[in-house]
C-alpha positions as CSV (number, residue, x, y, z in Angstrom):
1,M,-11.0,-2.1,14.4
2,G,-9.1,-5.1,13.0
3,I,-6.1,-5.1,10.7
4,N,-5.8,-7.6,7.8
5,K,-2.9,-8.9,5.8
6,D,-3.7,-6.6,2.8
7,Q,-3.6,-3.5,4.9
8,V,-0.2,-4.5,6.4
9,D,1.4,-5.7,3.1
10,G,0.0,-2.8,1.2
11,R,1.4,-0.2,3.6
12,A,4.8,-2.0,3.6
13,K,4.9,-1.9,-0.2
14,E,4.0,1.8,-0.1
15,V,6.9,2.6,2.2
16,G,9.3,0.4,0.3
17,G,8.2,2.0,-3.0
18,K,8.7,5.5,-1.7
19,I,12.2,4.6,-0.5
20,Q,13.0,3.1,-3.8
21,E,11.6,6.1,-5.7
22,E,13.6,8.5,-3.5
23,F,16.8,6.4,-3.9
24,G,16.3,6.6,-7.7
25,K,16.1,10.4,-7.5
26,V,19.2,10.6,-5.4
27,V,21.3,8.4,-7.7
28,G,19.7,9.7,-10.9
29,N,18.2,6.4,-11.9
30,K,14.9,6.9,-13.7
31,T,14.2,3.1,-13.8
32,Q,14.4,2.9,-10.0
33,Q,12.2,5.9,-9.6
34,L,9.6,4.4,-11.9
35,K,9.8,1.0,-10.2
36,G,9.4,2.7,-6.8
37,K,6.4,4.7,-8.0
38,I,4.7,1.5,-9.3
39,K,5.4,-0.4,-6.1
40,K,4.1,2.6,-4.1
41,N,0.9,2.7,-6.1
42,V,0.3,-1.0,-6.0
43,G,0.8,-0.9,-2.2
44,A,-1.7,1.9,-1.9
45,A,-4.2,0.0,-3.9
46,Q,-3.7,-3.2,-1.8
47,A,-4.0,-1.2,1.4
48,G,-7.2,0.4,0.1
49,L,-8.6,-3.0,-0.6
50,G,-7.7,-4.2,2.9
51,D,-9.4,-1.0,4.3
52,A,-12.5,-1.7,2.3
53,A,-12.6,-5.3,3.4
54,E,-12.3,-4.2,7.1
55,Q,-15.1,-1.7,6.6
56,V,-17.4,-4.4,5.1
57,K,-16.6,-6.7,7.9
58,R,-17.4,-4.0,10.5
59,N,-20.7,-3.2,8.7
60,L,-21.7,-6.9,8.6
61,N,-21.0,-7.3,12.3
62,R,-23.2,-4.3,13.2
63,R,-26.3,-5.7,11.5
64,P,-28.9,-7.4,13.8
């Protein structure tokens, strides 16, 4: 199974967003919490796109 740029970047954004969201909770900053949630969800979508692209690539390679 290969790993593509969208998978890596998306997962990194997810982690960064989660950290930002939790930091916002700790310091009581709703703006940072919201920005973190947005970044986390954008990252999850990008990672999902990368996962789908890898699945398509694997399926195309299996065909005779």
